[in-house]
N, C-alpha and C positions, 0 to 999 in steps of 0.2 A: 367659489359658490357653485353648486350644481343645480341646473335648471331641469325640471322634470315635467313632462306632460301628464296631468293627473287624471283627466276624465275624457280623453279624446282617443278612443281606440283606433288603430289603423284599419283600413279596409280589409287587409289580410287577417288581422286579429279578429275583427268583427265577424268574418266568415268562419275562419278557423276550422274548416272541414275538408275532407278529402273528396274525391270525385265518385259519381256513379250511382248512388242509391236514391230511392224515392225520398227517404227522410232528408237526405242532403239537399235534394231539389226543393223540398218544402222549405228548408231553412233559407236557401238562396232566394226563392221567390218572395218569401215574406220579408227578407232583408233588403232586396234590391228592386222589387217590382211593386209600384203603388197598387193597392188593392183595386182602385177604380180603373186601372189600366187594362184589366182583363174582364170582359163582360160575360155574364152568364147568358145562356141561350134564351132565357126568359126575359132578358132585359134588366136594366138597373146595375148597381155595383155588385161585384162578385164577393162572396164570402171567402175567407182564407182557403178553405178546402176547395171551393169551386175555382178559385184563382189558380191553385196548384194543379188541379186536374186539367184545367184548360191549357195551362202552360205545358204540362207534360204531353197532352194530346197534340199540341201544336209543335212539339219538338223543342222543349225548353233548352236554352243555350247552356253550355258547360260553364263551370266556375271560371275557367280562363276567359271565355267569351265575355262573361259579365264583368270581370275585372278589366278587360281591355276596353270595353265600352264605357266604363266609368273612369278611365285613367286620363283625367284632364289636368292633373297637377293641382297645386294649391290655388285657392281663389284670393289669398291674401298676399298680394305683392307681385313682383316680376320673377318669373321662373327662368333660370339659366340651366339648360340641359347640356351636360358635358359628355360627349361620346354618344350622340343619338343613334349613330350607325355602327357602334362598337360590335365587334364579332364575339360570339360566345367563346369563352376560354376553352382551350383544348381539354383541360382536366378540371374537375371539381376540386375544391380545396377547403380545408378546415382552418386555414390561417386567417387571422384578422387582417383587414386591408383598409387603408385610409388614403383618400386623396388629400393633397396638401395645397392650400390656397394662400396667396399673399393678398391682403386687403389694402386697397388704395383709397376707398371712399367709405365714410361711416354709413353702415347699413344695419338694419335689424334682420337677423336670420329668422324667418318665420316658417320655413319648411325644409325638411331633409327627406329625400326619397332616393332609394338605391335599387337599381335594377338587378334582380336575382332570379335564378331558375332552380329552385329547390326540387330535387328528385327523390329524396329520401323522406319517409314519413316522420312526423314529430320534429321537424326542423324549426329551431328557434334562432333568432339572431339578436345580438345586442347592438343597437345603433349608438353612436357616440360622436361628440364634438369636443375637441381639445384646442387650447390656445397657447401660443408661444409669443413672447414679446420680441424675439429676434431669433436668428438662426443659431445663435450661440447659447440660447436658453432652452430648457426642456419644455415640452407641451404639458400644460395642466388641464386635467379633464374638467369640462364644464357641464356636460350632460351625458347621461346614459339611459337607455330604455330598452328593455327586452320585449320582443314581439314574436308572435307565432307567424308562420307562413303557410301558404297553400302550394301545392305542386303545380305551379304555373310560372312561366317566364313573365314577370310583371314587376312593377315598382312596389317596394315595401316602404311605408311611410312612418315617420316619427310622430305624425300628428302636429297640431298647431304649436309653434314655438315662439319665443321672444328672447333671442340671444344677441347681444350687441357685438357687431364686428367692428373692430377698431383699426383705423388706418395705420399702416406700418407693422401690424401684427400678422402672425401666421396662424392658420387654423387647419387642423387635421380632422376630416369628417369621413366616417366610415362605419364598418360593421365587423362583428365577430360572431361566426356561426358556432352552434354547439356540435356540428358535424359537417362533413364535406358538403359544399353547396356550389352550384353553378353560378357564374357571373359573366358579365360582358366586359371585355378589356380592349384597350387601344395600345399598340406597341410600335406605332409608326415613328421612325426617327425624325426629329425635327418638328413634331406636332405640337410641342409645348414651347412657351406658355400659350394658354387660351384665355382670352378676355371674357369677363362677365360684367354684370351691373355693379358689382362690389369690388372688383379687382381682377385677379387672374389665377387660373389653375397652373401650378408650377411643377407638380410631380405627384408621387404616391409612395407609400411605404407599407411593409408588412410587419406583423408582430404576432406574438403568441396570445395577446389579450388586449382589449381596449378598456378594460375596467380598472387598470392600474391608476394610482393617483397622478403619476407623471409618465410621459412617453418621451423617448429620446429622438434624435435625428438620425440615428444609425439605421441602416437597411432602407434608406429612402433613395428613390431614383427620379431623375428628371426626364426619363425616356418613356414612361408608360403611366397609365391611369385606368380606372374602371368607370363604367357608365353610372352617372349620378345626376340628380337634379336638385338644385338649391333654389329656394325662393326667398327674396329679400324685399324690404321696403326702406325708404329713406330714413335717415336719422341725422340729427344735427348735433354737433359737438362744439358749442361756442366756447372759445378760449380753453379748449381741452376738457370742458366739464361734461356733465351728463347730457344725454340726448334730450331734445325738447319736443320732437314731433314723432313719437312712437307710432302714431296712427297714420302717418302719411304714406302714400304709395307713389311709385314711380311708373310712369307710362312709357318710358323710353325703351328702345329696342336693345337687345343684347347680341353679343357676338360669341356665343358659346357653342359653335358648331364644329 
């Protein structure tokens, strides 16, 4: 079964603009600045045009500044950030990349965010989640979603999700760009595994595409991974059955540093 986010565009898709022009600033101010937050000189709430003019005169922030200011992760659950201090990769790449996780606790995956630095215009990425019942079985694709990006080093989000993570199973979570894109990676020997609220990050792999029905275990490595943030909530699996508390959240701390 494939899970798709139907009506929740990502921040980058909602912006979907390049940098620099007044028209783009208009779109940014209208999308990201509450109209009542910029006052006209005569008092009262600003009209859209007045809000834009006031923002421009005051030195409106760039797209990247606005994205960074709003980058607080998902509100629905516990975020695990893997590689928060990962260094930019030396070279941009058009390869598909997936982090591989081993799940030890039943959780709902409610958010997937991948830190990218697109430098080419019209860059799109396909975000994907795939599941394998063991290391001897291939990954089956559960979710794919294509999103646009902006030319900023920032997280690209899949929007709200609800994908069950089953204990004992493995999950590949990653992206496939339509052209070369920058990303942040960690290649420190001995840095893996890294624990999270749902289990642990155990490695990563590359591929030509994430849109195939199944993905193998070839080309995977337990020595490197890329920067990514997963958000999860608690799920119960009584007697191995279906979860019973999809709406529950977990206030516990994580160890995904």
